[in-house]
Rosetta silent file (secondary structure, phi, psi, omega in degrees, C-alpha in Angstrom):
SEQUENCE: XXXXXXXXXXXXXXXXXXXXXXXXXXXXXXXXXXXXXXXXXXXXXXXXXXXXXXXXXXXXXXXXXXXXXXXXXXXXXXXXXXXXXXXXXXXXXXXXXXXXXXXXXXXXXXXXXXXXXXXXXXXXXXXXXXXXXXXXXXXXXXXXXXXXXXXXXXXXXXXXXXXXXXXXXXXXXXXXXXXXXXXXXXXXXXXXXXXXXXXXXXXXXXXXXXXXXXXXXXXXXXXXXXXXXXXXXXXXXXXXXXXXXXXXXXXXXXXXXXXXXXXXXXXXXXXXXXXXXXXXXXXXXX
SCORE:     score description
SCORE:     0.000 S_00000001
   1 L     0.000  151.160  173.269   14.431  -23.724   19.604 S_00000001
   2 E   -76.730  157.207  178.679   12.265  -26.626   20.732 S_00000001
   3 E  -151.940  159.056  175.354   13.589  -30.108   19.994 S_00000001
   4 E  -143.234  145.655  177.218   12.743  -33.802   20.043 S_00000001
   5 E  -108.395  135.299 -179.241   14.962  -36.889   19.653 S_00000001
   6 E  -133.545  144.401  174.101   13.763  -39.861   17.600 S_00000001
   7 E  -118.916  121.560  178.997   15.192  -43.279   16.798 S_00000001
   8 E  -127.622  109.984 -174.623   13.968  -44.945   13.601 S_00000001
   9 L    58.913 -131.194 -179.323   15.667  -48.232   12.795 S_00000001
  10 L   -84.053   -3.314 -171.929   19.428  -47.672   12.963 S_00000001
  11 E  -105.755  137.580  178.167   19.209  -43.876   12.574 S_00000001
  12 E  -115.347  136.307 -175.187   18.853  -41.305   15.372 S_00000001
  13 E  -126.296  146.145  164.750   17.543  -37.789   14.704 S_00000001
  14 E  -112.201  120.325  176.245   17.316  -34.482   16.515 S_00000001
  15 E  -108.215  116.344  179.242   14.479  -32.369   15.152 S_00000001
  16 E  -109.011  138.541 -175.540   14.680  -28.744   16.244 S_00000001
  17 E  -141.185  142.508  174.013   11.844  -26.346   15.499 S_00000001
  18 L   -73.734  -15.745  179.777   11.072  -22.692   15.997 S_00000001
  19 L  -118.239  148.994  179.923    7.450  -23.767   16.531 S_00000001
  20 L   -78.154  -32.296 -170.914    6.052  -26.235   19.051 S_00000001
  21 H   -54.656  -51.917 -178.211    3.275  -27.580   16.793 S_00000001
  22 H   -61.803  -34.093 -178.957    5.283  -29.893   14.502 S_00000001
  23 H   -72.607  -35.517  175.750    7.126  -31.410   17.461 S_00000001
  24 H   -63.168  -39.883  177.955    3.889  -32.054   19.349 S_00000001
  25 H   -66.299  -42.798  177.075    2.578  -33.888   16.291 S_00000001
  26 H   -61.169  -44.076 -178.585    5.789  -35.900   16.002 S_00000001
  27 H   -60.499  -37.882  179.659    5.684  -36.762   19.715 S_00000001
  28 H   -69.567  -47.903 -174.855    2.143  -38.086   19.356 S_00000001
  29 H   -75.222  -28.873  179.874    2.725  -40.152   16.227 S_00000001
  30 L  -101.437   21.185 -174.345    6.156  -41.474   17.301 S_00000001
  31 L   -63.268  -25.603 -179.476    5.137  -42.142   20.912 S_00000001
  32 L   -88.145   -5.450 -178.662    5.773  -45.909   20.569 S_00000001
  33 L   -85.536  146.438  176.972    9.272  -45.440   19.144 S_00000001
  34 L   -74.406  148.537  171.603   12.317  -45.580   21.443 S_00000001
  35 L   -83.691  156.801  174.596   14.358  -42.454   22.038 S_00000001
  36 L   -54.587  141.616 -175.631   18.119  -42.630   21.435 S_00000001
  37 L   -66.846  -19.936  174.724   19.808  -44.236   24.444 S_00000001
  38 L  -136.881 -170.901 -177.546   22.038  -41.180   24.785 S_00000001
  39 L   -85.479   -0.263 -179.343   22.076  -37.661   23.407 S_00000001
  40 L   -77.725  133.227  178.571   24.137  -38.678   20.378 S_00000001
  41 L  -129.111  160.970  176.715   22.307  -38.491   17.064 S_00000001
  42 L   -82.867  -36.458 -175.284   23.233  -39.174   13.451 S_00000001
  43 E  -142.579  152.620  170.609   21.483  -36.120   12.003 S_00000001
  44 E  -116.596  133.450  173.576   19.888  -32.843   13.002 S_00000001
  45 E  -111.778  135.651  178.929   16.871  -31.410   11.202 S_00000001
  46 E  -120.607  129.628  175.164   15.973  -27.741   11.702 S_00000001
  47 E  -113.401  111.644 -174.076   12.550  -26.233   11.023 S_00000001
  48 E  -148.926  158.807  179.302   12.791  -22.469   11.088 S_00000001
  49 L   -69.572  141.017  178.620   11.404  -19.398    9.317 S_00000001
  50 L   -65.777  -35.734  175.465   13.253  -18.375    6.178 S_00000001
  51 L  -125.368  148.952 -175.789   12.901  -14.740    7.284 S_00000001
  52 H   -54.052  -39.830 -176.321   12.431  -13.584   10.908 S_00000001
  53 H   -72.333  -15.230  178.069    8.952  -12.175   10.295 S_00000001
  54 H   -73.077   -5.942  173.721    7.824  -15.524    8.821 S_00000001
  55 H   -69.936  -29.594 -173.622    7.776  -16.831   12.365 S_00000001
  56 L  -120.009  -39.190 -176.404    4.598  -14.811   12.998 S_00000001
  57 L   -97.068  117.081 -174.176    3.274  -13.402    9.705 S_00000001
  58 L    42.789   64.619 -173.765    2.045  -16.172    7.392 S_00000001
  59 L   -53.299  131.438  177.810    4.403  -18.644    9.149 S_00000001
  60 E  -134.076  143.545 -171.042    6.393  -20.757    6.723 S_00000001
  61 E  -104.177  119.422  173.910    8.791  -23.581    7.504 S_00000001
  62 E   -98.463  129.689 -177.746   12.225  -23.746    5.919 S_00000001
  63 E   -92.463  123.633  173.798   13.901  -27.168    6.147 S_00000001
  64 E  -141.107 -166.699 -177.786   17.598  -27.218    6.993 S_00000001
  65 E   147.094 -152.944  177.676   19.966  -29.285    9.109 S_00000001
  66 L   -61.387  -35.469  176.093   23.178  -31.210    8.541 S_00000001
  67 L  -131.053  141.432  179.274   22.163  -31.481    4.890 S_00000001
  68 L  -153.948  164.811  176.925   19.752  -29.219    3.044 S_00000001
  69 L  -108.596  113.283 -172.491   18.731  -28.103   -0.428 S_00000001
  70 L   -61.468  -25.817 -176.597   19.323  -24.346   -0.800 S_00000001
  71 L   -97.730    6.078 -177.808   16.599  -23.889   -3.419 S_00000001
  72 L   -68.088  134.147 -179.815   13.888  -25.848   -1.586 S_00000001
  73 L   -76.436  140.812  176.758   10.661  -23.874   -1.164 S_00000001
  74 L   -68.641  159.779  177.973    9.367  -23.434    2.415 S_00000001
  75 E  -110.712  151.386  175.434    6.118  -25.071    3.509 S_00000001
  76 E   -64.254  153.408 -176.771    3.261  -23.426    5.432 S_00000001
  77 H   -57.624  -30.586  178.027    3.278  -24.110    9.157 S_00000001
  78 H   -61.198  -18.657  177.736    0.149  -26.276    8.752 S_00000001
  79 H  -107.908   26.056 -179.241    2.439  -28.695    6.875 S_00000001
  80 H   -61.254  -35.677  177.099    5.170  -28.625    9.534 S_00000001
  81 H   -62.019  -43.436  176.695    4.813  -32.363   10.175 S_00000001
  82 H   -61.795  -40.385  178.350    5.458  -33.004    6.495 S_00000001
  83 H   -60.430  -41.939  178.811    8.486  -30.690    6.662 S_00000001
  84 H   -63.981  -43.199  178.792    9.915  -32.702    9.558 S_00000001
  85 H   -65.142  -42.088  177.980    9.417  -35.992    7.705 S_00000001
  86 H   -63.641  -38.505  178.900   10.941  -34.552    4.536 S_00000001
  87 H   -63.045  -43.085  177.730   13.875  -33.261    6.584 S_00000001
  88 H   -64.572  -42.688  178.143   14.586  -36.705    8.057 S_00000001
  89 H   -62.893  -37.656  179.796   14.357  -38.329    4.637 S_00000001
  90 H   -64.168  -42.471  179.014   16.699  -35.695    3.220 S_00000001
  91 H   -60.554  -44.923  178.797   19.329  -36.371    5.877 S_00000001
  92 H   -61.634  -48.177 -175.338   19.204  -40.085    5.105 S_00000001
  93 H   -60.660  -39.345 -173.963   19.309  -39.574    1.348 S_00000001
  94 H   -97.275  -20.213 -171.530   22.321  -37.244    1.408 S_00000001
  95 H  -120.684  -13.505 -174.360   24.227  -38.370    4.486 S_00000001
  96 L   -78.722  134.545 -177.673   23.727  -42.065    5.271 S_00000001
  97 L  -131.826   -1.685 -176.348   26.698  -44.329    4.503 S_00000001
  98 L   -79.013  -22.237  178.682   26.236  -47.461    6.645 S_00000001
  99 E  -136.059  161.168  167.872   23.948  -49.169    4.127 S_00000001
 100 E   -78.957  121.133 -178.665   23.164  -48.943    0.447 S_00000001
 101 E   -88.426  127.927  172.588   19.933  -46.952    0.345 S_00000001
 102 E  -115.410  129.033  175.446   17.257  -48.037   -2.106 S_00000001
 103 E   -72.772   93.569 -171.149   14.210  -45.837   -2.617 S_00000001
 104 L  -159.531  158.034  169.523   11.832  -48.719   -1.988 S_00000001
 105 E   -99.240  158.264 -179.229    9.225  -50.115    0.350 S_00000001
 106 E  -151.393  145.878  175.056    9.776  -53.429    2.109 S_00000001
 107 E  -137.403  164.217 -175.292    7.851  -55.970    4.166 S_00000001
 108 E  -133.123  144.407  172.334    8.865  -59.244    5.788 S_00000001
 109 E  -150.408  137.141  177.784    7.367  -62.686    6.246 S_00000001
 110 L    57.953   31.731  178.585    8.989  -65.903    7.479 S_00000001
 111 L    79.177    5.180 -178.066   12.295  -64.077    7.969 S_00000001
 112 E  -119.218  145.407 -175.061   12.442  -63.050    4.316 S_00000001
 113 E  -104.355  137.966  169.893   12.043  -59.566    2.854 S_00000001
 114 E  -104.299  124.779 -178.718    9.968  -58.443   -0.117 S_00000001
 115 E  -112.795  134.795 -179.947   11.306  -55.238   -1.671 S_00000001
 116 E  -128.848  126.693 -179.634    9.213  -53.063   -4.000 S_00000001
 117 L  -137.326  155.709 -179.051   10.586  -50.146   -5.969 S_00000001
 118 L   169.520 -178.679 -179.361    9.368  -48.003   -8.810 S_00000001
 119 L   -70.170  162.041  175.368    8.436  -44.535   -9.935 S_00000001
 120 L   -57.753  133.725 -177.953    6.200  -42.254   -7.894 S_00000001
 121 L    94.458   -1.814  179.984    2.608  -43.418   -8.285 S_00000001
 122 L   -74.280  -17.660  177.083    3.514  -47.075   -8.741 S_00000001
 123 L    94.596   11.955 -175.874    1.727  -47.895   -5.486 S_00000001
 124 H   -65.227  -36.966  179.046    4.654  -49.328   -3.538 S_00000001
 125 H   -67.978  -44.670  179.216    3.823  -47.408   -0.354 S_00000001
 126 H   -63.841  -41.483  178.731    0.156  -48.392   -0.439 S_00000001
 127 H   -61.247  -46.269 -179.019    1.043  -52.020   -1.149 S_00000001
 128 H   -64.073  -39.447  179.095    3.485  -52.200    1.755 S_00000001
 129 H   -65.816  -42.791  179.101    0.957  -50.549    4.088 S_00000001
 130 H   -66.158  -44.207  179.281   -1.818  -52.910    3.009 S_00000001
 131 H   -62.283  -33.067  178.494    0.364  -56.006    3.290 S_00000001
 132 H   -65.443  -23.002  176.304    1.336  -54.872    6.799 S_00000001
 133 L   -90.303   -1.151 -175.889   -2.357  -55.123    7.725 S_00000001
 134 L  -124.228   31.602  171.066   -2.556  -58.617    6.217 S_00000001
 135 L   104.911   -6.029  177.212    0.097  -60.526    8.115 S_00000001
 136 L   -93.237  155.124  173.575    3.367  -59.093    6.822 S_00000001
 137 E   -91.106  122.388  177.925    5.820  -57.095    8.957 S_00000001
 138 E   -70.807  131.941  179.196    6.188  -53.541    7.694 S_00000001
 139 E  -115.887  -21.032  178.598    9.865  -52.533    7.285 S_00000001
 140 E   159.718  153.507  177.131    9.615  -49.198    5.496 S_00000001
 141 L  -123.605    2.405 -179.939    8.023  -47.282    2.641 S_00000001
 142 L  -113.599  -51.043 -179.740   10.754  -44.756    1.879 S_00000001
 143 E  -130.695  138.619  164.353   14.109  -46.542    2.085 S_00000001
 144 E  -103.875  127.667 -174.685   15.217  -50.151    2.114 S_00000001
 145 E  -100.106  108.347 -177.978   18.625  -50.355    3.822 S_00000001
 146 E   -93.297  117.839 -178.751   20.853  -52.980    2.186 S_00000001
 147 E   -66.773  130.698 -176.345   23.728  -54.097    4.432 S_00000001
 148 L   -67.749  -27.880 -176.494   27.039  -53.797    2.604 S_00000001
 149 L   -97.527  -53.306 -174.304   28.468  -56.921    4.273 S_00000001
 150 L   -84.271  -22.317 -176.091   25.647  -59.362    4.995 S_00000001
 151 L    80.220    4.403  179.691   23.335  -58.402    2.137 S_00000001
 152 E   -81.867  160.135  176.526   20.358  -58.272    4.515 S_00000001
 153 E   -97.640  126.751  177.533   17.667  -55.595    4.474 S_00000001
 154 E  -102.267  141.851 -177.436   17.409  -53.450    7.611 S_00000001
 155 L   -72.346  150.571  167.685   14.131  -51.712    8.519 S_00000001
 156 L  -139.878   70.839 -170.108   13.525  -47.973    8.456 S_00000001
 157 L   -85.459   64.730  174.305    9.863  -47.953    9.550 S_00000001
 158 L   -67.540 -179.853  175.891    9.136  -44.230    9.713 S_00000001
 159 L   -56.915  143.276  178.878    5.548  -43.022    9.445 S_00000001
 160 E   -81.938  123.420 -177.987    3.827  -44.303    6.308 S_00000001
 161 E   -91.299  106.677 -179.496    3.184  -41.411    3.929 S_00000001
 162 E   -97.432  137.564 -176.767   -0.219  -41.894    2.287 S_00000001
 163 E  -122.699  136.819  169.013   -1.162  -39.773   -0.694 S_00000001
 164 L    51.575 -119.481 -174.553   -4.509  -38.893   -2.239 S_00000001
 165 H   -63.160  -24.959 -179.208   -6.701  -41.999   -2.846 S_00000001
 166 H   -64.014  -25.592 -179.762   -4.472  -44.158   -0.634 S_00000001
 167 H   -62.395  -50.951  179.460   -5.701  -42.226    2.417 S_00000001
 168 H   -63.374  -38.144 -179.715   -9.280  -43.447    2.014 S_00000001
 169 H   -62.726  -41.541 -177.950   -8.152  -46.977    1.195 S_00000001
 170 H   -77.528  -26.774  177.583   -6.124  -47.262    4.398 S_00000001
 171 H   -64.940  -22.679  179.639   -8.826  -45.658    6.554 S_00000001
 172 L   -77.851  -12.521 -176.295  -11.003  -48.666    5.744 S_00000001
 173 L  -126.474  -13.543 -177.628   -8.510  -51.076    7.349 S_00000001
 174 L  -116.980  146.110 -178.692   -6.529  -49.099    9.979 S_00000001
 175 L   -65.104  142.678 -177.077   -7.753  -47.545   13.230 S_00000001
 176 H   -60.021  -30.965 -178.278   -8.311  -43.788   13.129 S_00000001
 177 H   -64.289  -16.737 -179.635   -6.032  -43.309   16.155 S_00000001
 178 H   -86.969   -4.336 -176.123   -3.059  -44.334   14.010 S_00000001
 179 E   -96.860  144.201  170.285   -3.507  -41.454   11.555 S_00000001
 180 L   -87.673 -176.078 -179.688   -1.924  -38.039   11.689 S_00000001
 181 L   -67.650  147.050  176.848   -3.583  -34.835   10.457 S_00000001
 182 L   -84.231  130.188 -179.135   -4.581  -34.637    6.807 S_00000001
 183 E  -112.355  116.990 -175.009   -2.622  -32.004    4.909 S_00000001
 184 E   -88.677  147.693  170.041   -4.305  -30.693    1.781 S_00000001
 185 E    53.861   43.583  172.663   -2.653  -29.412   -1.390 S_00000001
 186 E   -78.591  173.034  176.172    0.954  -30.127   -0.413 S_00000001
 187 L   -59.007  -17.543  179.160    3.621  -30.274   -3.161 S_00000001
 188 L  -108.389   13.874 -176.558    2.888  -34.031   -3.255 S_00000001
 189 E    95.014 -162.981  175.247   -0.904  -33.749   -3.165 S_00000001
 190 E   -74.432  134.149 -175.403   -3.075  -34.538   -0.152 S_00000001
 191 E  -133.203  140.151  171.069   -1.030  -36.367    2.481 S_00000001
 192 E  -142.661  132.731 -178.018   -1.827  -38.135    5.722 S_00000001
 193 E   -90.805  145.782 -179.575    0.689  -40.095    7.797 S_00000001
 194 E  -123.440  130.790  176.130   -0.059  -43.499    9.281 S_00000001
 195 L   -72.989  129.646  178.603    1.725  -45.042   12.268 S_00000001
 196 L   -61.789  161.944  175.747    3.016  -48.524   11.340 S_00000001
 197 L   -57.216  152.924 -176.667    1.684  -51.553   13.252 S_00000001
 198 H   -55.966  -37.834 -178.087    3.168  -52.075   16.717 S_00000001
 199 H   -62.537  -34.611  179.626    5.067  -55.187   15.582 S_00000001
 200 H   -65.642  -38.008 -179.551    6.937  -53.161   12.979 S_00000001
 201 H   -73.250  -44.936 -177.586    8.113  -50.707   15.636 S_00000001
 202 H   -64.017  -28.239 -175.619    8.972  -53.357   18.225 S_00000001
 203 L  -111.701   26.558 -173.006   11.054  -55.311   15.667 S_00000001
 204 L   -74.473   -1.597  174.248   12.617  -52.384   13.812 S_00000001
 205 L  -104.164    6.184 -179.124   16.154  -53.597   14.563 S_00000001
 206 L   -95.908  114.724  177.184   15.563  -57.047   13.017 S_00000001
 207 L   -78.768  172.823  177.443   16.927  -57.400    9.484 S_00000001
 208 E  -144.186  149.825  178.804   15.650  -59.907    6.947 S_00000001
 209 E   -75.401  127.403  178.980   17.201  -61.732    4.018 S_00000001
 210 E   -64.873  129.334 -175.584   15.982  -60.272    0.694 S_00000001
 211 E  -120.567  -22.097 -177.299   13.922  -62.916   -1.081 S_00000001
 212 E  -157.230  135.294  176.495   11.988  -61.107   -3.830 S_00000001
 213 E  -116.560  127.607  178.859   12.256  -57.794   -5.682 S_00000001
 214 E  -121.584  144.355  170.457    9.207  -56.355   -7.424 S_00000001
 215 E  -112.285   90.618 -176.835    8.733  -53.403   -9.748 S_00000001
 216 E   -75.361  152.747  175.175    4.996  -52.665   -9.301 S_00000001
 217 E  -142.247  113.043 -175.133    2.934  -50.672  -11.778 S_00000001
 218 E   -85.048  145.266  173.190   -0.545  -49.585  -10.754 S_00000001
 219 L    96.556   12.125  179.311   -3.471  -49.188  -13.153 S_00000001
 220 L  -124.911  156.170 -179.541   -2.768  -52.021  -15.592 S_00000001
 221 L   -55.705  140.005 -174.894   -4.318  -55.462  -16.042 S_00000001
 222 L   -59.215  128.114 -177.544   -2.760  -57.947  -13.581 S_00000001
 223 E  -163.910  147.594  170.937    0.350  -59.515  -15.025 S_00000001
 224 E  -108.838  134.987 -178.574    3.828  -60.674  -14.057 S_00000001
 225 E  -130.472  144.880  176.778    6.682  -59.837  -16.399 S_00000001
 226 L   -78.066  156.879  177.023   10.331  -60.866  -16.502 S_00000001
 227 L  -135.298  142.242  177.015   13.121  -58.275  -16.411 S_00000001
 228 L   -73.358  148.136 -176.915   16.711  -58.500  -17.607 S_00000001
 229 H   -63.521  -35.604  179.906   19.431  -58.295  -14.971 S_00000001
 230 H   -65.819  -39.526  177.188   21.151  -55.363  -16.665 S_00000001
 231 H   -64.822  -42.058  179.551   17.900  -53.363  -16.637 S_00000001
 232 H   -60.367  -46.389 -178.283   17.344  -54.248  -12.970 S_00000001
 233 H   -60.354  -47.117 -178.126   20.870  -53.155  -12.034 S_00000001
 234 H   -63.634  -43.671 -178.516   20.561  -49.807  -13.819 S_00000001
 235 H   -65.336  -33.778  178.188   17.137  -49.084  -12.359 S_00000001
 236 H   -73.306  -33.881  174.663   18.385  -49.842   -8.850 S_00000001
 237 H   -63.532  -35.704  178.322   21.374  -47.519   -9.258 S_00000001
 238 H   -72.035  -26.276 -179.820   18.862  -44.825  -10.211 S_00000001
 239 H   -87.046   -3.329 -179.564   16.746  -45.723   -7.165 S_00000001
 240 L  -101.874  135.801  179.018   19.702  -45.379   -4.782 S_00000001
 241 L   -90.520  -12.475 -177.163   20.642  -42.029   -3.277 S_00000001
 242 L  -129.917   14.727 -179.395   24.108  -43.082   -2.094 S_00000001
 243 H   -57.834  -47.335 -178.968   25.270  -45.681   -4.628 S_00000001
 244 H   -65.306  -42.922 -177.591   27.866  -43.358   -6.143 S_00000001
 245 H   -63.758  -31.071 -178.405   29.070  -42.115   -2.746 S_00000001
 246 H   -78.386  -16.479  175.667   29.661  -45.670   -1.502 S_00000001
 247 L    62.959 -133.553 -174.588   31.921  -46.450   -4.440 S_00000001
 248 H   -60.890  -38.446 -179.927   33.239  -50.002   -4.710 S_00000001
 249 H   -61.635  -40.447  177.794   31.374  -51.193   -1.600 S_00000001
 250 H   -66.952  -39.550  179.014   28.078  -50.070   -3.094 S_00000001
 251 H   -61.705  -47.383 -178.231   28.853  -51.736   -6.426 S_00000001
 252 H   -66.067  -40.492  179.870   29.631  -55.081   -4.809 S_00000001
 253 H   -64.389  -42.406 -178.740   26.562  -54.942   -2.549 S_00000001
 254 H   -71.990  -38.873  177.679   24.226  -54.118   -5.423 S_00000001
 255 H   -60.201  -45.180  178.608   25.794  -56.686   -7.767 S_00000001
 256 H   -62.394  -42.448  179.890   25.323  -59.415   -5.157 S_00000001
 257 H   -59.973  -48.646 -178.022   21.742  -58.311   -4.561 S_00000001
 258 H   -65.951  -37.172 -179.835   20.851  -58.414   -8.271 S_00000001
 259 H   -68.515  -33.048 -169.067   22.568  -61.788   -8.762 S_00000001
 260 H  -101.881  -22.042 -171.734   20.858  -63.469   -5.810 S_00000001
 261 L  -102.207  123.545  175.717   17.354  -61.987   -5.518 S_00000001
 262 E   -61.229  148.934 -175.622   14.555  -63.069   -7.904 S_00000001
 263 E  -138.914  143.596  174.782   12.842  -60.159   -9.624 S_00000001
 264 E  -144.054  149.523  164.696    9.539  -59.540  -11.411 S_00000001
 265 E   -92.424  137.534 -175.548    7.639  -56.585  -12.786 S_00000001
 266 E  -128.600  125.455  174.583    4.058  -56.672  -11.541 S_00000001
 267 E  -104.008  143.139  179.958    1.026  -54.907  -13.004 S_00000001
 268 E  -159.398  159.646  178.259   -2.175  -54.593  -10.987 S_00000001
 269 L  -116.405  -20.612  177.676   -5.392  -52.613  -10.658 S_00000001
 270 L  -137.759  159.150  177.784   -6.379  -53.467   -7.072 S_00000001
 271 H   -63.104  -37.570  179.489   -4.519  -54.410   -3.905 S_00000001
 272 H   -61.501  -40.519  176.607   -6.297  -57.785   -3.895 S_00000001
 273 H   -62.564  -45.385 -179.645   -4.937  -58.533   -7.367 S_00000001
 274 H   -62.613  -42.912 -178.994   -1.431  -57.545   -6.310 S_00000001
 275 H   -63.393  -39.879  179.198   -1.618  -59.637   -3.137 S_00000001
 276 H   -62.585  -43.559  178.395   -2.750  -62.705   -5.079 S_00000001
 277 H   -64.656  -42.509 -178.405    0.172  -62.339   -7.503 S_00000001
 278 H   -65.470  -45.794 -178.961    2.628  -61.726   -4.662 S_00000001
 279 H   -63.484  -35.406  177.311    1.424  -64.676   -2.574 S_00000001
 280 H   -64.862  -44.804  175.999    1.691  -66.947   -5.617 S_00000001
 281 H   -62.776  -44.107 -175.740    5.275  -65.846   -6.205 S_00000001
 282 H   -62.012  -38.431 -177.518    6.086  -66.087   -2.494 S_00000001
 283 H   -67.295  -20.473 -178.674    4.800  -69.660   -2.239 S_00000001
 284 L   -99.435    4.041  177.429    7.224  -70.749   -4.949 S_00000001
 285 L   -72.083  148.021  177.598   10.349  -69.233   -3.396 S_00000001
 286 L   -66.770    0.000    0.000   13.009  -71.690   -2.226 S_00000001
């Protein structure tokens, strides 16, 4: 099999593929990322045909590796890049234990991190991508890595996964050379990956102190709403893929996070509205 090694934040991956195409796409989009300093990796992702003849006849990509989902449906080879990204996310979700993983996007300014989490369609990925083009440092749109000891957020700035209308919105502000191929009618809709700004890649080992937690909700009149700490705690346990596996360490890390980090629910209809609300909150932080 062909293979490529990638380093994204603290995690190192080996992606092995029966086809060259997905790895060529990864090599192009991750060209600014460092390779692991040695051959040691945290996870292996394998892209291979579910049946031998699927290598040639209607090629379809089955995602496996150190961790896999036995009932996951294969993707067509044209979506091999998406399969590789899904495979890396799967390894992190099921196997990472060095940090508490929160399914959230995060950006940084002035050494402080803004974390945004919510249901699919809440707009957290688009918001983080847009803010990264407006002076914030992009830290990730899939996972926020909460350090169990220091309480800081560590970056995981993989490719930004843009869906449906977000693709057109980001094309108006980001150079075309930063975009990967557009994949139509995937299980998540139309998808196109965007390479984060160079500063995000160059500083992907720099953590930041969490300063604000937002629960965004797209498509509603702009408003900020308070949330109870018990609701926040429960929603964050649901947003974490390894909270249960970390046991007591995860409980203490999340409890400290909820106790110390201000939180708001934010409704918005446009990115400009969201940015105005966020900047107003940010200016009033201690």
